[in-house]
N, C-alpha and C positions, 0 to 999 in steps of 0.2 A: 851380917853381910848381904847386901842387897843385889839381887840380880835382875837383870832386864830381861822382859818378856817379849821375844820376837814373835812375829806372826804366825811362824810355823808351830811355836808351843802353845798359843791360845786357840782353843777350838771355836770355831766359827758356826754360829747357830744357822742352819740352814732355814731359810723361809720357803714354803711352797708356794709357786706361783698361783696367783689369783686365776682360777678357771671360771670363764662366764659359759653359761649354758648355751650351746650352739643349735640346740634342737628342743622342742616342745613336745610333750605327749598329748595327743587327743585321743579320745573315745573312738573305737572301732567297732561296728557291730556288722556281723554278718548273718543273715538270715534267707530261708528259701520260703518264696510266696508263690502259691498256685493260686492262678486267676481263670476264670471262664474266658473261653475264645481261643481260636487258633491263629490270631494275627496279633503280632507284639506292639502294634503302634499304640492302641488304645491303653493297654497296660503299661507301656513305656511313659506315655503323657501322664496317665494317672499317678504312677508311682515317683515320677519327678516333680509333680505339683505337690505330692503329699510331704515328700521329704528333701525336696530342695536340690541345689547344685553339687553338694558334696556327696554324689552318689555313682556308684558305678554298677550297671545291671548286665548280666549274663542270661542268656536263655539256657536253661539245664535240660527241659525236655518240652516237647510239643505232643499231647496226646489227642489224636484225631479222633479216636473212637468215643472218649470222654468229654471231647471239646474243651480242653483245658491246656495251660502251659503253666510250666514251673520257672520261674526266675530267680537266680541267684543274686541276692541284693547286698551290697557293701555301702555301709554309710559311715562318713566320719561326723564327727562334731555332735553327736546324738549319743544318749546312753541307750541302751537295750529298752529301757522302760519306756522312753520317748519315743522311740520307733516303733514300738508294738501300740503304743496309743495313736500314733498319727496314722498308721496302717488301718488299724481298726475303725477309724474315724472317716477314712477316705475310700476304704474298698468295702463295697457291700457283700460280696460271696468268696471272698478270699480265703484260702488256707493257710495257716501259717505254719511252717516246718521248723527244721532244726535250726537253731539260733545260737549263735556264740557272741561273745563280748570280750573286747581286749583294748589294748592301746597300740597307737601307732606313732613313730616318732617322725618329726616333720621339722625341717630346718627353722631356726627362729629368723624373722625378717629383722634386719636392723634398719634403723631410722636413717636416712640420709642427712648429714649434717654439713 
């Protein structure tokens, strides 16, 4: 004997929705850099020239006795090896301190159509 199958009797395969990546991961490097001098202007200019615009700088300490200052530098879009190489090439008498490498999630830019 034949029986009819109704929609409630037939299992429906659930298809997972296609998820598009809304974020992209970019490298993030955080490094402490000590440079000679007690004015931040020259150090900022040199660091921006060496590392580009994807850069955030914070002054950590100003040591007037030793005449030096320490910046905390946060750089995106470069690896740790790249950042160290760029700093060594741009700064004559800098001391590189603690460094961390990681990733940062950024929103993906959608093309306008």
